[in-house]
N, C-alpha and C positions, 0 to 999 in steps of 0.2 A: 558153711554158708556157700562156698563156691560150688559144692556138689549139688546144690539146689538149682543152680543155673544150668539148664539143659543145653544152652548154646556154648558152654565151655566143655572142651574135651578134658579127660582126666590128665592127659599130658600137659595141656595148658595150665591146669590147676597145680600140677607138680611144680612147674616153673614159677607160677605166681607165689607159691609157698616157699620158694627159695631152694628147692631140691635141684641138684646138678643134673639129675637124670630122672626120667619117669620111672625107671625100674627100681630105683632106690625108694621113691615115694610109694610105689605099689607094695614093695616088700614091707616097709614100715607100717603102712596102713593095714595090710593084711595081718600083720602080727598084733596090732592093736585091736582090730575089729573082727578078725576071723573071716573076712570076705574082701574081695578086691574093691578098689574105689568105684569101678564101673558097675559092679553088682550092687554096691551100696546106692549109687546114683539111680540105677534102674529101679531098685526096691523103693526108694524114696519117691520117685516119680509115680510109681504104681499106687502107693499109699495116698499121695496127694490127689491123684486122679480118681481113686475110688471114693475118697471123701467128698469130692466135688460133684459126684453124680447122685 
């Protein structure tokens, strides 16, 4: 849900989720989803935008 908020940075999201460092969050996220949180956020924003047009 946090990644849908374009006003939140992925570093902010990492801390909101309780990670001690953004690098730890990035590593875990990439292992789970195969892409970085920022790429996921950008892809999500693109899909939302393309469906709104």
